[in-house]
C-alpha positions as CSV (number, residue, x, y, z in Angstrom):
1,M,0.0,0.0,0.0
2,A,1.2,3.5,-0.9
3,E,2.2,5.8,2.0
4,I,-0.6,8.3,2.6
5,S,1.2,11.7,3.4
6,A,-0.5,14.5,5.2
7,K,0.0,16.7,2.0
8,L,-2.0,14.3,-0.1
9,V,-4.8,14.2,2.6
10,Q,-4.8,18.0,2.6
11,E,-5.0,18.1,-1.1
12,L,-7.9,15.7,-1.2
13,R,-9.6,17.6,1.5
14,Q,-9.3,20.9,-0.4
15,K,-10.8,19.2,-3.5
16,T,-13.8,17.6,-1.8
17,G,-14.4,19.3,1.4
18,A,-14.7,16.0,3.2
19,G,-13.2,15.5,6.7
20,I,-9.6,14.6,7.4
21,L,-10.4,11.0,8.5
22,D,-12.7,10.5,5.6
23,C,-10.0,11.6,3.1
24,K,-7.4,9.4,4.7
25,K,-9.6,6.4,4.6
26,A,-10.5,7.1,1.0
27,L,-6.8,7.3,0.0
28,K,-6.0,4.0,1.8
29,E,-9.0,2.3,0.0
30,T,-7.7,3.6,-3.4
31,D,-3.9,3.0,-2.7
32,G,-3.2,6.8,-2.7
33,D,-4.9,7.5,-6.1
34,I,-6.5,10.9,-5.6
35,E,-8.9,10.8,-8.5
36,K,-10.2,7.4,-7.4
37,A,-10.3,8.6,-3.9
38,I,-12.6,11.5,-5.0
39,E,-14.9,9.0,-6.7
40,W,-14.8,6.8,-3.6
41,L,-15.9,9.8,-1.4
42,R,-18.6,10.7,-3.7
43,Q,-19.8,7.1,-3.7
44,K,-19.9,7.2,0.0
45,G,-21.5,10.5,0.2
46,F,-18.6,12.3,2.0
47,A,-17.6,14.4,-0.8
48,K,-20.1,17.2,-0.1
49,A,-22.4,17.2,-2.9
50,D,-24.5,18.5,-0.2
51,K,-23.2,21.9,-1.3
52,V,-21.8,23.0,2.0
53,A,-18.3,21.5,2.3
54,G,-17.1,22.3,-1.1
55,R,-17.3,25.9,-0.3
56,T,-14.1,27.7,0.8
57,A,-13.9,28.2,4.4
58,A,-11.5,31.2,5.0
59,D,-13.3,33.1,7.8
60,G,-13.8,31.9,11.2
61,L,-12.0,32.5,14.7
62,V,-8.6,32.1,16.2
63,D,-9.1,31.3,19.9
64,T,-7.0,30.1,22.9
65,Y,-7.4,28.0,26.0
66,I,-5.1,28.2,29.0
67,Q,-5.4,25.5,31.6
68,P,-5.7,26.8,35.3
69,G,-2.1,27.4,36.4
70,G,-0.8,28.2,33.0
71,E,1.1,25.0,32.5
72,V,-0.7,24.1,29.2
73,G,-2.1,26.3,26.5
74,V,-3.7,25.9,23.1
75,L,-4.0,28.2,20.1
76,I,-6.6,27.1,17.6
77,E,-8.0,28.1,14.3
78,V,-11.4,27.0,13.1
79,N,-12.8,28.1,9.7
80,C,-16.2,28.9,8.4
81,Q,-17.2,30.8,5.3
82,T,-18.6,34.1,6.5
83,D,-18.2,36.7,9.2
84,F,-21.9,36.3,10.0
85,V,-21.4,32.7,11.2
86,A,-18.1,33.5,12.9
87,R,-20.1,35.8,15.2
88,N,-22.8,33.2,15.9
89,E,-22.8,32.1,19.6
90,G,-23.0,28.5,18.6
91,F,-19.9,28.7,16.4
92,K,-17.9,30.7,19.1
93,A,-18.9,27.9,21.6
94,L,-17.8,25.2,19.3
95,V,-14.3,26.9,18.8
96,Q,-13.9,27.5,22.6
97,N,-14.7,23.8,23.4
98,L,-12.4,22.7,20.7
99,A,-9.6,24.7,22.1
100,K,-10.2,23.3,25.5
101,Q,-10.5,19.7,24.4
102,A,-7.3,20.1,22.2
103,T,-5.3,20.1,25.4
104,T,-5.7,16.3,25.4
105,A,-4.9,15.8,21.7
106,E,-1.6,15.8,19.8
107,S,-3.0,16.7,16.3
108,P,-6.1,17.8,14.5
109,E,-6.7,14.4,13.2
110,A,-6.4,12.8,16.7
111,L,-8.8,15.5,18.1
112,L,-11.4,14.7,15.4
113,T,-11.7,11.1,16.6
114,Q,-12.3,11.8,20.2
115,P,-15.8,11.9,21.8
116,Y,-16.9,15.6,21.8
117,I,-16.9,17.0,25.4
118,E,-20.3,18.6,25.3
119,D,-21.9,15.4,23.6
120,E,-19.9,12.1,24.0
121,S,-22.4,10.3,21.9
122,L,-20.7,12.1,18.9
123,T,-17.1,12.3,17.8
124,V,-15.6,15.9,17.4
125,E,-15.7,15.4,13.6
126,A,-19.4,14.3,13.8
127,F,-20.3,17.3,15.8
128,I,-18.6,19.6,13.6
129,K,-20.6,18.1,10.6
130,Q,-23.7,18.6,12.6
131,T,-23.0,22.2,13.4
132,S,-22.1,22.7,9.7
133,A,-25.5,21.4,8.7
134,Q,-27.3,23.5,11.2
135,L,-25.6,26.7,10.3
136,G,-25.6,26.0,6.5
137,E,-21.7,26.7,6.1
138,N,-18.6,24.6,5.7
139,I,-16.8,24.5,9.0
140,Q,-13.3,23.1,9.3
141,L,-11.1,22.5,12.2
142,R,-7.8,23.8,10.4
143,R,-5.0,23.7,13.0
144,F,-3.9,24.0,16.7
145,A,-0.6,24.5,18.5
146,K,-0.3,23.2,22.1
147,F,2.3,24.3,24.4
148,G,3.1,22.5,27.8
149,L,5.8,23.2,30.2
150,A,8.3,20.5,30.3
151,E,8.7,18.6,33.4
152,G,10.8,20.5,36.1
153,T,10.5,23.7,33.9
154,Q,9.4,26.9,35.8
155,G,7.2,29.4,33.9
156,V,3.9,30.1,32.3
157,I,2.0,29.7,29.1
158,D,0.0,32.7,28.1
159,S,-1.9,34.1,25.1
160,Y,-3.4,37.1,23.4
161,I,-6.4,37.3,20.9
162,H,-6.5,40.5,18.7
163,T,-9.1,42.1,16.5
164,G,-11.9,39.7,17.6
165,G,-10.4,36.5,16.9
166,R,-8.5,37.3,13.7
167,V,-5.0,37.2,15.2
168,G,-3.9,35.0,18.0
169,V,-0.7,34.3,19.8
170,L,0.6,31.7,22.2
171,V,3.7,32.3,24.3
172,E,5.9,30.3,26.8
173,L,7.8,32.4,29.4
174,N,10.4,30.6,31.5
175,S,12.2,31.4,34.8
176,Q,14.6,29.7,36.9
177,N,12.6,29.7,40.1
178,A,8.8,29.6,40.8
179,V,7.7,33.2,40.1
180,A,5.0,32.4,37.7
181,G,2.4,33.5,40.2
182,R,3.9,36.9,40.5
183,Q,1.8,39.8,38.9
184,E,4.9,41.3,37.2
185,F,5.8,37.9,35.6
186,Q,2.2,37.4,34.3
187,T,2.0,40.9,32.9
188,L,5.3,40.3,31.0
189,A,3.9,37.2,29.4
190,R,0.7,38.9,28.3
191,N,2.7,41.9,27.1
192,L,5.0,39.6,25.0
193,A,2.1,37.9,23.5
194,M,0.7,41.2,22.5
195,Q,4.1,42.2,21.1
196,V,4.2,39.1,18.8
197,A,0.6,39.9,17.7
198,A,1.9,43.5,16.7
199,C,4.9,42.3,14.8
200,P,3.8,40.0,12.0
201,N,7.5,39.8,10.5
202,V,8.8,38.3,13.8
203,E,9.3,34.6,13.5
204,Y,12.1,33.8,16.0
205,V,12.9,34.4,19.6
206,N,16.5,35.6,18.8
207,V,19.1,35.5,16.2
208,E,20.7,32.4,17.3
209,D,17.4,30.6,16.5
210,I,17.5,31.6,12.8
211,P,18.3,28.6,10.6
212,P,21.6,29.0,8.7
213,E,19.9,28.5,5.4
214,V,17.5,31.6,6.1
215,A,20.6,33.6,6.8
216,Q,22.4,32.4,3.7
217,K,19.2,33.3,1.5
218,E,19.2,36.8,3.0
219,K,22.9,37.0,2.2
220,D,22.4,35.8,-1.4
221,I,19.6,38.4,-2.0
222,E,21.8,41.4,-0.6
223,M,24.9,40.2,-2.5
224,G,22.9,40.5,-5.8
225,R,21.5,43.9,-5.2
226,D,22.2,46.4,-8.1
227,D,23.5,49.2,-5.8
228,L,26.5,46.9,-5.0
229,A,27.3,45.7,-8.6
230,N,30.3,48.0,-9.0
231,K,31.7,47.8,-5.4
232,P,35.0,45.9,-4.6
233,Q,34.3,42.5,-3.2
234,N,35.7,43.4,0.3
235,I,33.5,46.5,0.6
236,K,30.5,44.6,-0.7
237,E,31.0,42.0,2.0
238,K,31.1,44.5,4.7
239,I,28.0,46.2,3.6
240,V,26.2,43.1,3.1
241,Q,27.2,41.9,6.6
242,G,25.7,45.1,7.9
243,R,22.4,44.7,6.1
244,I,22.0,41.0,7.0
245,E,22.5,41.8,10.7
246,K,19.8,44.5,10.5
247,R,17.5,42.2,8.5
248,L,18.0,39.2,10.9
249,K,17.1,41.4,13.9
250,E,13.8,42.4,12.1
251,L,12.9,38.7,12.3
252,T,13.5,38.3,16.0
253,L,11.3,39.0,19.0
254,L,14.1,40.1,21.6
255,D,15.4,42.9,19.1
256,Q,12.1,44.5,18.5
257,P,11.3,48.0,20.0
258,Y,8.8,47.3,22.9
259,I,5.5,48.4,21.7
260,R,4.5,50.3,24.9
261,D,7.9,52.0,25.2
262,Q,9.9,52.3,22.0
263,S,13.0,53.6,23.8
264,I,13.7,49.9,25.0
265,T,13.9,46.6,23.1
266,V,12.0,43.5,24.3
267,E,15.2,42.0,25.5
268,E,15.7,45.0,27.8
269,L,12.1,44.9,28.9
270,I,12.6,41.2,30.0
271,K,16.0,42.0,31.9
272,Q,14.2,44.8,33.7
273,T,11.3,42.6,34.8
274,G,13.9,39.9,35.8
275,S,15.8,42.6,37.8
276,Q,12.6,43.5,39.7
277,L,11.9,39.9,40.6
278,G,15.5,38.9,41.2
279,E,15.1,36.3,38.4
280,S,16.5,35.1,35.3
281,I,13.6,35.2,32.7
282,S,13.6,33.8,29.0
283,V,11.2,33.4,26.2
284,G,10.8,29.7,25.5
285,R,8.8,29.9,22.3
286,F,5.8,31.4,20.6
287,V,3.4,30.9,17.7
288,R,1.1,33.4,15.8
289,Y,-1.9,32.5,13.8
290,I,-3.5,34.9,11.5
291,L,-7.0,33.9,10.4
292,G,-7.3,32.5,7.0
293,E,-3.6,32.9,6.0
294,G,-2.6,30.8,3.2
295,I,-6.3,30.0,2.2
296,E,-7.2,31.1,-1.2
297,K,-10.6,32.8,-0.9
298,E,-13.3,32.5,-3.6
299,E,-14.5,35.4,-5.4
300,S,-18.3,35.3,-5.7
301,N,-21.2,37.2,-7.2
302,F,-23.8,37.6,-4.5
303,A,-26.7,37.9,-6.9
304,E,-25.5,34.8,-8.8
305,E,-25.2,32.9,-5.5
306,V,-28.7,33.8,-4.4
307,A,-30.2,32.8,-7.9
308,A,-28.4,29.5,-7.7
309,Q,-29.6,28.8,-4.2
310,M,-33.2,29.7,-5.1
311,G,-33.0,27.6,-8.3
312,S,-31.8,24.6,-6.3
313,K,-34.8,24.6,-4.1
């Protein structure tokens, strides 16, 4: 049997609107042949000729759940088709429950197989399909990130949601001793999450975290710029080195000017808070979700869509 990759499952899911588990089963049944898998899903009724799941779900909500004590946190994105449904209380409750339940799962695929926490007679996937039918829109659990403090690690997991669930951040802040309960430490964690939300270009904690291939790519770009074409090689190298250092700092959290006080960097803010607490503080990791990023949205004509719906009744 051919190996069924996550990429293949995602491709089939995008083409059919069927659930992750249904797509995986279809590919297994057809030995990885995507065209035959589409036919299999249609035969089984999973490829949504029921008009809903074939529509692009690029709206929705990004939300978070932090366990009491701040040792485990989840950032999740659940998509629907329109802002109207994204503001629906039933949809909001679904997203909040999925974020909470995701603390017990290691992947979206694993989460979909679990009994839903509000109705254990249904799996998560079945409940999402039920909600999708009730609201009349394609609803997809797209992704989630889960952070948990490693055993013996001190610190806290915190989060920040911006612009009504369109941007979300999860951050892990560590210390050497047990100061996670201190207000200054908790405030720092929240401010760092806000900082990440406000800096969409930031991808790494510090320069040392940037992979060598990323730094090399930046160097290649700078070396090929027209304004350096006639410079001697040794001069060009010095100019490029300066530019690269500046560019790499633009990608790192610690080198950013602090959004609440531009006179200091985030690294200096952390040191100031550490000094107040008599503690060594460091950022463990962070993740940022922007709602719908990477999803190609459909352009639709509203009048045509209404006419099509009326004609189908």
